[in-house]
LOFIKE-870899 format. One line per 3 residues: for each residue x, y, z of N, C-alpha, C, O. Coordinates in steps of 0.2 Angstrom, whole numbers, plus 5000, padded with zeros to 4 digits. Example, Ala and Ser with C-alpha at 12.3 -4.5 7.8 and 13.67 -1.06 7.14 Angstrom:
! residues 2
5066 4972 5039 5062 4978 5039 5066 4984 5039 5071 4983 5042  5064 4989 5035 5068 4995 5036 5064 5000 5039 5067 5006 5040;
END
This chain:
! residues 300
5544 5517 5910 5551 5518 5910 5554 5520 5916 5550 5524 5920  5560 5518 5918 5563 5520 5925 5566 5527 5924 5570 5528 5920  5564 5532 5928 5567 5539 5928 5574 5539 5931 5575 5535 5936;
5578 5542 5928 5585 5543 5930 5587 5550 5931 5592 5552 5928  5584 5554 5935 5585 5561 5936 5592 5561 5939 5594 5557 5943  5595 5567 5937 5602 5568 5939 5607 5565 5935 5613 5566 5936;
5605 5561 5930 5610 5558 5925 5610 5561 5918 5613 5558 5914  5607 5566 5917 5606 5569 5911 5612 5574 5910 5613 5579 5912  5617 5571 5905 5623 5575 5904 5623 5579 5897 5628 5581 5895;
5617 5579 5894 5615 5582 5888 5620 5579 5882 5623 5583 5878  5620 5573 5882 5624 5569 5877 5621 5570 5870 5624 5570 5865  5614 5572 5870 5611 5573 5863 5614 5579 5859 5614 5579 5853;
5617 5584 5863 5620 5589 5859 5627 5587 5856 5629 5590 5851  5630 5582 5858 5636 5579 5855 5634 5576 5849 5637 5576 5843  5628 5572 5849 5626 5569 5843 5623 5574 5837 5625 5573 5832;
5621 5579 5840 5619 5585 5835 5625 5588 5832 5625 5589 5826  5630 5589 5836 5636 5592 5833 5639 5587 5828 5642 5589 5823  5639 5581 5829 5643 5576 5825 5639 5575 5818 5642 5575 5813;
5632 5576 5818 5628 5576 5812 5630 5582 5808 5631 5581 5802  5631 5588 5811 5633 5594 5807 5640 5593 5805 5641 5595 5799  5645 5591 5809 5652 5591 5807 5653 5586 5801 5656 5588 5796;
5649 5580 5801 5650 5575 5796 5647 5578 5789 5649 5576 5784  5641 5582 5790 5638 5585 5784 5643 5590 5781 5643 5590 5775  5647 5594 5785 5651 5598 5782 5657 5594 5779 5660 5596 5773;
5660 5589 5782 5665 5585 5779 5663 5582 5772 5667 5582 5768  5657 5580 5772 5655 5576 5766 5655 5581 5760 5656 5579 5754  5653 5588 5761 5653 5592 5756 5660 5595 5753 5660 5597 5748;
5665 5593 5757 5671 5595 5755 5674 5590 5749 5676 5592 5744  5672 5584 5750 5674 5579 5745 5670 5572 5746 5672 5568 5750  5664 5572 5743 5659 5567 5744 5662 5560 5743 5661 5555 5747;
5666 5559 5737 5668 5552 5736 5673 5550 5741 5673 5544 5743  5678 5554 5743 5683 5553 5748 5679 5551 5755 5681 5547 5758  5674 5555 5756 5670 5555 5762 5668 5547 5763 5668 5544 5768;
5664 5545 5757 5661 5539 5757 5667 5533 5758 5666 5528 5761  5673 5534 5755 5678 5529 5756 5680 5529 5763 5682 5523 5765  5680 5534 5766 5683 5534 5773 5679 5533 5778 5681 5529 5783;
5672 5534 5778 5668 5534 5783 5662 5529 5783 5658 5528 5788  5661 5526 5777 5655 5521 5776 5657 5515 5780 5663 5513 5781  5652 5511 5782 5654 5505 5786 5656 5500 5780 5652 5499 5775;
5661 5496 5781 5664 5491 5777 5667 5486 5782 5672 5487 5785  5664 5480 5782 5666 5475 5786 5674 5473 5785 5677 5472 5790  5676 5473 5779 5683 5471 5778 5688 5476 5780 5693 5475 5783;
5685 5483 5779 5690 5488 5782 5690 5488 5789 5695 5490 5792  5685 5487 5793 5685 5486 5800 5689 5481 5802 5693 5482 5807  5689 5475 5799 5694 5470 5801 5701 5472 5800 5706 5469 5803;
5702 5477 5795 5709 5479 5794 5711 5484 5799 5717 5487 5799  5707 5486 5804 5709 5491 5809 5705 5497 5809 5706 5501 5813  5701 5499 5804 5697 5505 5803 5691 5505 5807 5685 5505 5804;
5692 5504 5814 5686 5503 5818 5681 5509 5818 5675 5508 5820  5683 5515 5816 5679 5521 5817 5673 5520 5812 5668 5523 5813  5673 5516 5807 5668 5515 5802 5662 5511 5806 5656 5512 5803;
5663 5508 5811 5657 5505 5815 5652 5511 5817 5646 5509 5818  5654 5517 5818 5650 5522 5820 5649 5528 5815 5643 5530 5815  5654 5530 5811 5654 5536 5807 5648 5535 5802 5646 5540 5799;
5647 5529 5800 5642 5529 5794 5635 5532 5796 5631 5534 5792  5634 5532 5803 5627 5534 5805 5626 5541 5804 5620 5544 5805  5631 5545 5803 5630 5553 5803 5630 5555 5796 5632 5561 5795;
5628 5551 5791 5627 5553 5784 5620 5554 5782 5616 5550 5783  5619 5560 5779 5612 5562 5777 5610 5559 5770 5615 5559 5766  5604 5557 5769 5602 5555 5762 5601 5561 5758 5599 5566 5760;
5601 5559 5751 5599 5564 5746 5605 5568 5743 5611 5567 5745  5604 5573 5739 5609 5577 5736 5607 5584 5736 5601 5586 5736  5611 5589 5737 5610 5596 5736 5605 5598 5742 5606 5597 5748;
5600 5602 5739 5595 5605 5744 5591 5599 5748 5589 5600 5754  5590 5593 5745 5587 5588 5748 5591 5585 5754 5588 5583 5759  5598 5585 5753 5602 5583 5759 5602 5588 5764 5602 5586 5770;
5602 5594 5763 5601 5599 5768 5595 5599 5772 5595 5600 5778  5589 5597 5768 5583 5596 5771 5583 5590 5776 5580 5590 5781  5586 5585 5773 5587 5579 5777 5591 5580 5784 5589 5578 5789;
5596 5584 5783 5600 5586 5789 5595 5590 5794 5595 5589 5800  5591 5595 5792 5587 5599 5796 5582 5594 5800 5581 5595 5806  5579 5589 5796 5574 5585 5799 5577 5580 5804 5575 5579 5810;
5583 5578 5803 5587 5574 5807 5589 5577 5814 5588 5575 5819  5591 5584 5813 5593 5587 5819 5586 5589 5823 5587 5589 5829  5581 5591 5820 5575 5592 5823 5572 5586 5827 5571 5587 5833;
5572 5580 5824 5569 5574 5827 5574 5572 5833 5572 5570 5838  5581 5572 5831 5585 5570 5836 5585 5575 5843 5585 5572 5848  5584 5581 5842 5584 5586 5848 5577 5584 5851 5577 5584 5857;
5571 5584 5848 5565 5583 5851 5565 5576 5855 5563 5576 5861  5566 5571 5851 5565 5564 5854 5571 5562 5858 5570 5560 5864  5577 5564 5856 5583 5562 5860 5583 5566 5867 5585 5563 5872;
5581 5572 5867 5581 5576 5873 5576 5573 5878 5578 5573 5884  5570 5571 5875 5565 5569 5880 5567 5562 5883 5566 5561 5889  5570 5558 5879 5572 5551 5881 5578 5552 5886 5578 5548 5891;
5583 5556 5885 5588 5557 5889 5586 5560 5896 5588 5558 5901  5581 5564 5896 5578 5567 5902 5575 5562 5906 5575 5562 5912  5571 5558 5902 5567 5553 5906 5571 5547 5908 5569 5544 5913;
5576 5545 5904 5579 5538 5905 5586 5539 5907 5589 5535 5910  5590 5545 5906 5596 5546 5908 5601 5545 5902 5600 5542 5897  5607 5548 5903 5612 5549 5897 5615 5542 5895 5615 5541 5890;
5616 5538 5900 5620 5532 5899 5615 5527 5895 5617 5523 5891  5609 5527 5897 5604 5523 5893 5603 5525 5886 5603 5521 5881  5603 5532 5885 5603 5535 5878 5609 5533 5874 5608 5530 5868;
5615 5533 5877 5621 5531 5873 5621 5524 5872 5623 5522 5867  5619 5520 5877 5618 5512 5876 5613 5511 5870 5615 5506 5866  5608 5514 5870 5603 5513 5864 5606 5515 5858 5605 5511 5853;
5610 5521 5857 5613 5522 5851 5618 5517 5849 5619 5515 5843  5622 5515 5854 5628 5510 5852 5625 5504 5850 5627 5501 5845  5620 5501 5853 5617 5495 5851 5614 5495 5844 5614 5490 5840;
5610 5501 5843 5607 5501 5836 5613 5502 5831 5612 5499 5826  5618 5506 5832 5623 5507 5827 5627 5500 5826 5628 5498 5820  5629 5497 5831 5633 5491 5831 5629 5485 5828 5631 5481 5825;
5622 5485 5830 5618 5480 5828 5617 5480 5820 5617 5475 5817  5616 5486 5818 5615 5487 5810 5622 5485 5807 5622 5482 5802  5627 5487 5810 5634 5486 5807 5635 5478 5807 5638 5475 5802;
5633 5475 5812 5634 5468 5813 5630 5464 5807 5632 5459 5804  5624 5466 5806 5619 5463 5801 5622 5464 5794 5622 5460 5790  5625 5470 5793 5628 5472 5787 5634 5468 5785 5635 5466 5780;
5638 5466 5791 5644 5462 5790 5642 5455 5788 5645 5452 5784  5636 5453 5791 5634 5446 5790 5632 5445 5783 5633 5440 5780  5628 5450 5780 5625 5449 5773 5630 5452 5768 5629 5452 5762;
5636 5455 5770 5641 5457 5766 5639 5463 5762 5640 5464 5756  5637 5468 5765 5635 5475 5762 5639 5480 5766 5641 5480 5771  5639 5486 5763 5641 5492 5766 5635 5497 5768 5630 5496 5765;
5637 5501 5773 5631 5505 5775 5634 5513 5775 5640 5514 5777  5629 5517 5773 5631 5524 5774 5624 5528 5774 5621 5529 5769  5622 5530 5780 5616 5533 5781 5614 5534 5788 5617 5530 5793;
5609 5538 5790 5607 5539 5797 5601 5534 5798 5595 5535 5795  5602 5529 5802 5596 5524 5803 5594 5525 5810 5588 5523 5812  5598 5527 5815 5596 5527 5822 5590 5532 5823 5585 5530 5826;
5590 5538 5820 5585 5543 5822 5578 5541 5819 5573 5542 5822  5578 5539 5813 5572 5538 5809 5569 5531 5811 5563 5530 5810  5572 5527 5814 5569 5520 5816 5570 5519 5823 5565 5519 5827;
5576 5518 5826 5577 5516 5833 5574 5521 5838 5570 5520 5842  5576 5527 5837 5574 5533 5841 5567 5534 5841 5563 5535 5846  5564 5534 5835 5557 5535 5834 5553 5529 5837 5548 5531 5840;
5555 5523 5836 5551 5517 5839 5551 5518 5847 5546 5517 5850  5557 5519 5850 5557 5520 5857 5553 5526 5860 5550 5525 5865  5554 5532 5856 5550 5537 5858 5543 5536 5858 5539 5538 5862;
5540 5533 5853 5533 5531 5852 5531 5527 5857 5525 5527 5859  5535 5522 5860 5533 5518 5865 5533 5522 5872 5528 5520 5876  5538 5526 5873 5538 5530 5879 5533 5535 5880 5530 5537 5885;
5532 5539 5874 5527 5545 5874 5522 5544 5869 5522 5548 5864  5518 5538 5869 5513 5537 5864 5508 5542 5863 5505 5542 5857  5506 5546 5867 5501 5551 5866 5503 5557 5864 5500 5562 5862;
5510 5558 5863 5513 5564 5860 5510 5565 5853 5510 5561 5849  5509 5572 5851 5506 5573 5845 5511 5578 5841 5513 5583 5844  5513 5576 5835 5517 5581 5831 5513 5584 5826 5507 5582 5824;
5515 5591 5824 5511 5594 5819 5515 5595 5813 5520 5599 5813  5513 5591 5808 5516 5592 5801 5515 5598 5798 5509 5600 5798  5520 5602 5796 5519 5608 5792 5516 5613 5797 5513 5618 5795;
5516 5612 5804 5513 5616 5809 5506 5616 5809 5503 5620 5812  5502 5612 5805 5495 5612 5805 5492 5605 5806 5487 5604 5809  5495 5600 5803 5492 5593 5803 5494 5589 5809 5500 5587 5810;
5489 5588 5814 5491 5584 5820 5492 5577 5818 5487 5574 5815  5497 5574 5820 5498 5566 5819 5501 5564 5826 5506 5566 5828  5498 5558 5828 5501 5555 5834 5508 5552 5832 5509 5549 5827;
5512 5552 5837 5519 5549 5836 5519 5542 5835 5523 5539 5831  5514 5538 5837 5513 5531 5836 5512 5530 5829 5514 5525 5826  5508 5534 5826 5506 5534 5819 5512 5534 5814 5513 5531 5810;
5516 5539 5816 5523 5540 5813 5527 5534 5813 5531 5532 5809  5527 5531 5819 5532 5526 5820 5529 5520 5816 5533 5516 5813  5523 5519 5816 5520 5513 5812 5521 5514 5805 5523 5509 5801;
5521 5520 5803 5522 5522 5796 5529 5520 5794 5531 5518 5789  5534 5523 5798 5541 5521 5797 5543 5514 5797 5547 5512 5793  5539 5510 5802 5540 5503 5802 5538 5500 5796 5541 5495 5793;
5532 5502 5793 5529 5499 5787 5534 5500 5781 5535 5496 5777  5537 5506 5781 5542 5508 5775 5548 5503 5776 5551 5501 5771  5550 5502 5782 5556 5498 5784 5555 5491 5781 5559 5488 5778;
5549 5488 5783 5547 5481 5782 5546 5480 5774 5548 5475 5771  5543 5486 5771 5542 5485 5764 5549 5485 5760 5550 5481 5755  5554 5489 5763 5561 5489 5760 5564 5482 5761 5568 5479 5756;
5563 5479 5767 5566 5472 5768 5563 5467 5763 5567 5463 5760  5556 5467 5763 5553 5462 5758 5554 5463 5751 5553 5459 5747  5556 5469 5749 5558 5471 5742 5565 5470 5741 5567 5471 5735;
5569 5467 5745 5576 5465 5744 5581 5470 5746 5587 5469 5744  5579 5475 5749 5584 5481 5752 5588 5478 5757 5585 5477 5763  5594 5477 5756 5598 5474 5761 5600 5479 5767 5601 5477 5773;
5600 5485 5765 5602 5491 5770 5596 5491 5775 5597 5493 5781  5589 5490 5772 5584 5490 5776 5584 5484 5781 5582 5485 5787  5586 5479 5779 5587 5473 5784 5592 5475 5789 5591 5473 5795;
5598 5478 5788 5602 5480 5793 5599 5485 5798 5601 5484 5804  5596 5490 5795 5592 5495 5799 5587 5491 5804 5587 5493 5810  5584 5487 5801 5579 5483 5805 5582 5479 5811 5580 5479 5816;
5588 5476 5809 5591 5472 5814 5594 5476 5820 5593 5475 5826  5597 5482 5818 5599 5487 5823 5594 5489 5828 5594 5490 5834  5588 5491 5824 5582 5494 5828 5579 5489 5833 5577 5490 5838;
5579 5482 5830 5576 5477 5835 5581 5476 5841 5578 5475 5846  5587 5476 5840 5592 5474 5845 5591 5480 5851 5591 5479 5857  5591 5486 5848 5590 5492 5853 5584 5492 5856 5583 5494 5862;
5578 5490 5853 5572 5490 5856 5571 5485 5861 5567 5486 5866  5574 5479 5860 5574 5474 5865 5577 5476 5871 5575 5475 5877  5583 5480 5871 5586 5483 5876 5581 5488 5880 5581 5488 5886;
5578 5492 5876 5573 5496 5879 5568 5492 5883 5566 5494 5889  5565 5487 5880 5560 5483 5884 5563 5480 5890 5560 5479 5895  5569 5478 5890 5572 5474 5895 5573 5479 5901 5573 5477 5907;
5574 5485 5900 5574 5490 5905 5568 5493 5908 5567 5495 5913  5563 5493 5903 5556 5495 5905 5552 5490 5909 5549 5492 5914  5553 5484 5908 5550 5478 5911 5555 5474 5915 5559 5471 5912;
5555 5474 5921 5559 5470 5925 5555 5465 5929 5551 5467 5933  5556 5458 5928 5553 5453 5931 5556 5452 5938 5562 5450 5938  5552 5452 5943 5555 5450 5949 5550 5445 5953 5544 5446 5954;
5554 5439 5954 5550 5434 5958 5550 5435 5965 5555 5435 5968  5544 5435 5968 5543 5436 5975 5539 5430 5978 5535 5427 5974  5540 5428 5984 5536 5422 5987 5529 5425 5988 5528 5430 5989;
5524 5420 5987 5517 5422 5988 5516 5425 5995 5518 5422 6000  5513 5430 5995 5511 5433 6002 5505 5430 6005 5501 5427 6002  5505 5431 6012 5500 5428 6015 5493 5432 6014 5488 5429 6014;
5494 5438 6013 5488 5442 6012 5489 5445 6005 5494 5447 6003  5483 5446 6002 5483 5449 5995 5485 5456 5995 5483 5460 6000  5489 5458 5991 5492 5464 5990 5489 5468 5984 5487 5464 5979;
5488 5474 5984 5486 5478 5979 5491 5478 5973 5497 5480 5975  5489 5476 5967 5494 5477 5962 5497 5484 5961 5494 5488 5962  5504 5484 5959 5507 5491 5958 5503 5495 5953 5502 5501 5954;
5501 5492 5948 5497 5496 5943 5491 5499 5946 5489 5505 5944  5487 5495 5950 5481 5498 5953 5483 5503 5958 5479 5508 5958  5488 5502 5962 5490 5507 5967 5492 5514 5963 5490 5519 5965;
5495 5513 5957 5497 5519 5953 5491 5523 5951 5491 5529 5951  5486 5519 5949 5480 5522 5946 5476 5525 5952 5473 5531 5951  5476 5522 5958 5472 5525 5963 5476 5532 5965 5473 5537 5967;
5483 5532 5965 5486 5538 5967 5485 5543 5962 5485 5549 5964  5485 5541 5956 5484 5546 5950 5477 5549 5951 5476 5555 5950  5472 5545 5953 5465 5548 5954 5465 5553 5960 5462 5558 5960;
5468 5550 5965 5469 5555 5971 5472 5561 5970 5470 5567 5972  5478 5561 5966 5481 5567 5965 5477 5572 5960 5478 5578 5960  5474 5569 5955 5469 5572 5951 5464 5576 5954 5463 5582 5953;
5461 5573 5959 5456 5576 5964 5459 5582 5968 5456 5587 5969  5465 5581 5970 5469 5586 5974 5470 5592 5969 5469 5598 5971  5472 5590 5963 5474 5596 5958 5467 5600 5957 5468 5606 5957;
5462 5597 5956 5455 5600 5955 5454 5605 5961 5452 5610 5961  5455 5602 5968 5454 5606 5974 5459 5612 5974 5456 5617 5976  5465 5611 5972 5470 5616 5972 5468 5622 5967 5468 5628 5969;
5466 5620 5961 5464 5625 5956 5458 5629 5959 5457 5635 5958  5453 5625 5962 5447 5629 5964 5448 5634 5970 5446 5639 5970  5453 5631 5975 5454 5635 5980 5458 5642 5978 5457 5647 5981;
5463 5641 5974 5467 5647 5971 5462 5652 5967 5463 5658 5968  5458 5649 5963 5454 5653 5959 5449 5657 5964 5447 5663 5962  5446 5654 5969 5442 5657 5974 5445 5661 5979 5442 5664 5983;
5452 5661 5979 5456 5664 5985 5453 5663 5991 5453 5667 5996  5452 5656 5992 5449 5654 5999 5455 5652 6003 5458 5647 6003  5456 5656 6008 5462 5655 6013 5461 5649 6017 5466 5645 6018;
5455 5647 6020 5454 5641 6024 5455 5635 6019 5458 5630 6022  5453 5635 6013 5454 5629 6009 5461 5628 6007 5464 5623 6007  5465 5634 6006 5472 5634 6004 5476 5631 6010 5480 5627 6009;
5474 5633 6016 5478 5631 6022 5476 5623 6023 5481 5619 6025  5470 5621 6022 5468 5614 6023 5472 5610 6018 5474 5604 6020  5472 5612 6012 5476 5608 6007 5483 5608 6008 5487 5603 6007;
5486 5613 6010 5493 5613 6012 5495 5608 6018 5500 5605 6017  5491 5609 6023 5492 5604 6028 5491 5597 6026 5495 5592 6028  5486 5595 6022 5485 5589 6019 5491 5586 6015 5493 5581 6016;
5493 5591 6011 5499 5589 6007 5505 5588 6011 5509 5583 6009  5506 5592 6016 5512 5591 6020 5512 5584 6024 5517 5581 6025  5506 5582 6026 5505 5575 6029 5507 5570 6024 5509 5564 6027;
5505 5571 6018 5506 5565 6013 5513 5566 6009 5514 5562 6005  5517 5570 6011 5523 5571 6008 5528 5565 6009 5528 5562 6014  5531 5562 6003 5535 5556 6004 5542 5559 6004 5545 5562 6000;
5546 5557 6010 5552 5560 6010 5557 5557 6005 5556 5551 6003  5562 5561 6003 5567 5558 5999 5566 5557 5991 5570 5555 5988  5560 5560 5989 5558 5560 5982 5560 5566 5979 5558 5571 5981;
5563 5565 5973 5565 5571 5969 5559 5574 5966 5555 5571 5963  5558 5581 5967 5553 5584 5963 5555 5589 5958 5561 5591 5958  5551 5591 5954 5553 5595 5948 5553 5602 5950 5551 5604 5956;
5557 5606 5947 5557 5614 5948 5550 5617 5947 5546 5613 5944  5549 5622 5950 5542 5625 5950 5539 5626 5943 5533 5625 5942  5543 5627 5938 5541 5627 5931 5538 5621 5928 5534 5621 5923;
5539 5615 5931 5537 5609 5929 5531 5606 5932 5528 5601 5931  5528 5611 5936 5521 5609 5939 5516 5610 5934 5513 5615 5933  5514 5604 5931 5509 5604 5925 5505 5598 5926 5505 5594 5921;
5501 5597 5931 5497 5591 5931 5491 5590 5926 5488 5585 5925  5490 5596 5922 5485 5596 5917 5488 5594 5910 5484 5593 5905  5495 5592 5910 5498 5590 5904 5495 5583 5902 5493 5579 5906;
5495 5582 5895 5492 5576 5892 5496 5569 5894 5493 5564 5894  5503 5570 5896 5506 5564 5897 5504 5561 5904 5506 5555 5905  5501 5564 5908 5499 5562 5915 5504 5560 5919 5503 5557 5925;
5511 5561 5918 5516 5559 5923 5515 5563 5929 5517 5560 5934  5514 5569 5929 5514 5573 5935 5510 5571 5941 5512 5570 5946  5503 5569 5939 5499 5566 5944 5501 5559 5946 5498 5557 5951;
5505 5556 5943 5507 5549 5945 5514 5549 5949 5517 5544 5951  5516 5555 5950 5523 5556 5953 5522 5556 5961 5517 5558 5964  5527 5552 5964 5526 5551 5971 5527 5558 5975 5525 5559 5981;
5531 5563 5972 5532 5569 5975 5526 5574 5974 5528 5580 5975  5521 5572 5971 5515 5577 5969 5513 5581 5976 5511 5587 5975  5512 5577 5981 5510 5581 5988 5515 5586 5989 5512 5592 5991;
5521 5585 5989 5526 5590 5991 5526 5596 5986 5526 5602 5988  5525 5594 5980 5525 5599 5974 5519 5603 5975 5519 5609 5974  5513 5600 5977 5507 5604 5978 5507 5609 5984 5505 5614 5983;
5510 5607 5989 5511 5611 5995 5515 5617 5993 5514 5623 5995  5521 5616 5989 5525 5622 5987 5521 5626 5982 5522 5632 5983  5517 5623 5978 5514 5627 5973 5508 5631 5976 5507 5637 5974;
5505 5629 5981 5500 5633 5985 5503 5639 5989 5501 5644 5989  5509 5637 5992 5513 5643 5995 5515 5648 5991 5515 5654 5993  5517 5646 5985 5520 5651 5980 5514 5655 5977 5515 5661 5975;
5508 5653 5976 5503 5656 5972 5497 5658 5977 5492 5660 5974  5497 5657 5983 5492 5659 5987 5491 5667 5987 5496 5670 5986  5485 5669 5987 5484 5677 5987 5487 5680 5993 5486 5678 5998;
5490 5686 5991 5493 5690 5997 5487 5693 6000 5483 5696 5998  5488 5694 6007 5483 5698 6011 5483 5705 6009 5488 5708 6008  5477 5708 6009 5476 5715 6007 5479 5719 6012 5478 5718 6018;
5482 5724 6010 5485 5729 6015 5480 5734 6017 5476 5737 6013  5479 5736 6023 5475 5741 6026 5478 5748 6025 5483 5749 6027  5473 5752 6022 5476 5759 6022 5472 5763 6027 5466 5763 6029;
5476 5767 6030 5474 5772 6036 5471 5778 6033 5475 5782 6029  5465 5780 6035 5463 5787 6033 5466 5792 6037 5466 5792 6043  5468 5797 6033 5472 5803 6036 5466 5809 6036 5463 5811 6031;
5465 5811 6042 5460 5817 6043 5462 5823 6039 5468 5825 6039  5457 5826 6036 5458 5832 6033 5457 5838 6037 5451 5839 6040  5462 5842 6038 5461 5848 6043 5456 5853 6041 5453 5857 6045;
5455 5853 6034 5450 5858 6031 5443 5856 6032 5439 5860 6030  5442 5850 6034 5435 5847 6034 5432 5851 6040 5435 5852 6045  5425 5852 6039 5421 5855 6044 5420 5850 6050 5417 5852 6055;
END
């Protein structure tokens, strides 16, 4: 995925607020809420265009189950939405939500049904997050580790089962998720035609793997030098990192220096050399201060 640092406007908090606000509105008068905010193609044609979006902020269930559904929606939206917005940028996240929402509404209008429910979080957002962060592990009930890809496949299986069982709402949700996922793929993979080069070039994927191996070896050397408080090794690594620094690359703040993380992004970053030099300078052992012996006048 293409990183878009500097474009994170925290739009995910707006989506969180809207879910809570519509949850409170529904509890005031559920019947009137459904009449006003569910998607209805005929009502949209009459000018009630807000229905194209408002249906997405409705939780499933009744009573305590609806409150539990809201909690899960907010949790997943914050965890996955924040990660995607940080990785991809605010406008891509908004575009993803818009395509998913309008896509589901368009399919519902074609097959002549109404919609009222949260489909973006449980399908589109989950599918995109599982593709971008496939190695991420969730802990169900705080104990059971489950890869996010497994959750996405399980959610897709439920969606397809609903479609083949005749659930028209499932078909609309699948249509919106498919349209948004195609947009995600179109941004992730960009085809560029270049004329054949006279000399063979190293494929970008291979260069990225070589850089990752090089940075991983650098990280091991940094860890060993800091653990052994070896001043010559630290100076050598700082000088080497300074020579290999790529100008103009945005690097993370000090708290994000985590090449040991499972996502592997850090060691694939072009700014890893600059980040390594800064990390060494911040964490190098301080020179020991010499204490002067004071003569004792009472000593013989």
